[in-house]
N, C-alpha and C positions, 0 to 999 in steps of 0.2 A: 422751533426747537421741540424735542421730544418730551413727552409727558413722563419723565423719569428724573430721580434725584440719586446722587452717588454719594456713599458712605466711605470716608476714607480715615483710618487710625494712623496717628503720626506720633513720633517722638524723636526730635533732632534729625528732620529729614529735609534740610535745607538744600541738599544736593539733588534731590529728586522730586519735591513736591511741585515746583513749577512745570517741569516737563509732563508730569501726571496730570495736573489740572489742564493745562493747555490742550492736551490731546482730547479732554472730555468736553471742551467748550464747543466742539464740532456739533455736538447733539444736545448739550444741556448747559444751562447756567446755574443749576440747582445742585450746589455741591456742599456737603456737610462733613466737616473735619472735626473729628473727636481727638484731641491731643492730650497726651498724658504727662505734660510738664516739660516740654521742649525748652532748652536753654539757648538754642541758637535762633536763626532767623525764620524757623519753619512757619510760626504763626503769622509774622508779618507778611511773609510772601504769599501765604494762602489768601489772607484777607485783602492784600492787594489785588488779586486776581478774582475777587468777588465771592470767594468761599465764606460760608458761615462757620465759625470756629468756636468750640466750647471745650472746657477743661473737665476731665474725668480722671480720677486716680485709677492706676492700673491694678487689675487683680489677674485676669488672664485675657487672652485675645477674645475668647468667645464672650466672656462677660462684657468686655469693652465694646464688641460690636453689637450685642444685643442692647447695651445703653444706647448706641447710635440709632438702632432701628427704633427703639422706643421714644426717643427724644428728637428724631428727625423733624426739623421745622417745616419741611416742605411736604405738602399734602398731594403727592404725586400718585399716579397710578402704579408705577414701577418704581423699584429700587435696583440700586446696583452696588456690588462690593468690588473695592479697588484696593490694592496695597500702594503705599506711596511710592514704592520703587518700581511700579508698573507703569505702563501706559497702553493707550489704545491705538491700534494701527489706523491710519486715515480710512482703510478700506472698512474696518469694523465700525468706525464712527459712522460712516455713511450708511452702512447696513443697519445700523440702530436706528438712525433717523428716517430711513425708507421704510423698514418693515415693522418696527415696534408696534405703531398705532393701528397696523392692520391685522394683528394676530387675533385669532379666536378667542372668545370669552372663557372657553374652558382650557386655554393655554396658560399655565400659571408660571412657568420657569423657562429659561433660555440658558443653554450651554454655549460656551465659547472655548475655544482653544487657547491654551497657554504656550508661549514659545520662550524658553528660558535661555538667557545669554549668559556666558561666563567668560570674562576677560574679552568682551566684545565679540564672542564668538557664540553662534547659535548652535546649541546642543541638539542635534537632530536625532541622535540614536540612543541606544542604551535604554529604551522604553520611555525616553522623555519627550518624545513628540509623535503624535499629538497627545497632549493631556487635556481632556475635556472637564471643564469645571462649571457648575451651576452659579452664575454670576449675576443674572438679572431674574427678579421674580416680582409678582404682583404684591402690593402692599397689603399686610394682614394675612398673607398666606405663606410666609417663610421666616424662620428663625434660624440663628446659629447654633449648632449643638454645643452644649457646654461641657466640653472636654479640654483636658490639658494640652492636647496635641492633635493634629490632623482633624480639626473641626470643619464641618461642612454645613452649608446652609440646607435645611431640612424644610421641605414643603408640607403643608397640612391638606392639600388637595390639588386637583388638577393634572394636566398633562404638561409634558416639557417638549421642547424642540431644540435644534441645533442651528446656530448661525454658522456662517462659512469662514469667517475670518478671525484674527488673532488679538489677544492681549500679549503684551512683550513684558516679560520679568527680566529685568536688567539693572542690577545693582552695581552702583559705580565705586563703591567702597573697595579698599585694598584686601589683600588676602589675610592679613593679620586681623583686620576686622572680621572677615568672613568665619576664620576659625574661632575666634571668640564668640561670635553668635552662634555657631554650631556647638560650642561647648555648653552655652546655655540651653540651646535647643535640647541637648542630650538629657538635661535634667527633666524637662517636660516629657521627653520621650520615655524615660525611665518610668515616670509616674504613670503615663498612659499604658505602658506594657504591663506594669504591676497592677493597674486598675483593672485590665481584662482578667487577671487572675483573682484579685482580692476584692474587687467591685467597691472601691473606696467611696466614689461619687455617687453610686446608685442612679446613674444617668441613662435615660433611654437613648440609645444610639442609632444611626442609620442601620437598617436591616442589611446584613452581609449577603451578598449574593455573588457567585463566580460570574454570571452572565446577566448581572444587572447593570445599572448605571455605573459610571466611572468611580463614584465614592463607595457604592455597594461592593463593587469588585475590590477596590482598594481595602476597604474595611474586611472583606472575606479574606483576602491575602495576608493582611496584618494579623488577623487571628491565627492563620496558619503558621506565619513566621513567628508569633509568640510562643508557639507550642514546641518550636524546635530548641535544641540544646544551645546553651550559652556559647559563644566563640566559634562554633561551626557555621551559624546562620549568616555572619557577616561575609564570609568567605564564598559561601554558596551563592549570596545575593550578588557580590561583585563579579564572580564568573559568570553568572546569568546575564547580567547587564553588559559586561564588557565583551563577552564572546557571543552567547547565544543571541543577544539583542544588537550585536555589531557595534558596540560603543567604541571598539578599537578604530573604526572608521572616522571617529571624530578628531583624530590627530593627537598632538601634544596636549593641547589645552583640554581635549576630551579625556584624555588619560588623567590628568590632574583632577578634572570634575568627578569622573566616575569612581577613581581611587578615593578621593577625599570625601565625597558625599555617600558613595556606595559601600565603601569598606572602612575607612578610617572612623568616620562619624558612627557608623553601626557597631564597630569594635568598641568605641569609646562608650556607647550606651551600654554595652553587655558588661564592660569592666565596672561601670557605675553600679549596675545592678548586682553584680558580684560584690561590690563593696557593701552595698546595703545589707545583703545576706551575711556577709563577714561581720559587720558592726552591730547589726540589729537582729540578726536571725529571721526566720521566716514567719514569725508570729505577726499577724495583721496590726494589732495594736502597737506592737514595738516598732513596726516599720513606719506607722503613722507618727509616732513620737520622734523617730530618727529624722524624718523630713522636717518636722516643726522645729527641732533643736539645731539640725546641721544646715538647713536651707531656709528656714522661716517660712515653710510652705505648709498650709493647712490642707491636707488631702480631702478634707470634707467640704471645702469652700464652695464647691459647686453643687453639693447635696442640697436638693429641695429648693433651689432659687427659683421662685416664680418669674417668668418673663412675660410682661404685658405689652403686646404689639398693638400699636395704634391702628384703629380702624379708619 
């Protein structure tokens, strides 16, 4: 087994958690599940497969994941981040088992590719493959950015390398679940876009760079996207993905994915931002109060939260 432990956040993931954990057992049996109150069989399934499970109430993904880092019961050299609806390909599992222990001491992070599946189809185009994500890092050298949306693992030192094989993101829930999930995501996205303008959280972010790492480039492009006019940017983004990045070659399911994820979702975010301005105006304090009364979200919840990473 490799000297690595895996952290997974769960909430009612009985449909996915067994697939996820079994794919990890190829290279480690040290799996730490942080559950936020599942009412289905998620915890029972995870424990039956040997995972250590603890409960922690949900604040944000970043807060929950940093709780997982801080309270990880396994004193392994390496940590790995996984979502419950993801799984590791056998090829990546073998690669981790074969290569991880031989990495140079000054290598502190490993990027892997994410392959997104939608209605059992691999979304190959529209800029959705390959997406390189920092998913493995040395213990004590990485934390999760405490943002409301698009949070990344941020390293404190060292170099990074890329492994060759993939993580599969394959959610098995239906389209109604997917749209409800993205409606909830839209609130977080609104907060994140407004945070760029108003700096509610006063949080240090990944440094944006067009020609940097995947997360640096994504942060750079998001800042540029945030500066564009409401309601024009979703259409521009969809046209870019569907035509310039050849999303139309993904067929009918690809059309559904790129339209819903690239246009409908982005338009919904802009509509919600418009509603914030309509109901609360553009004063920072009024916006903070709006989110507290309308959504029960404290926009300063991430501000000045110390994160103690176990050494």
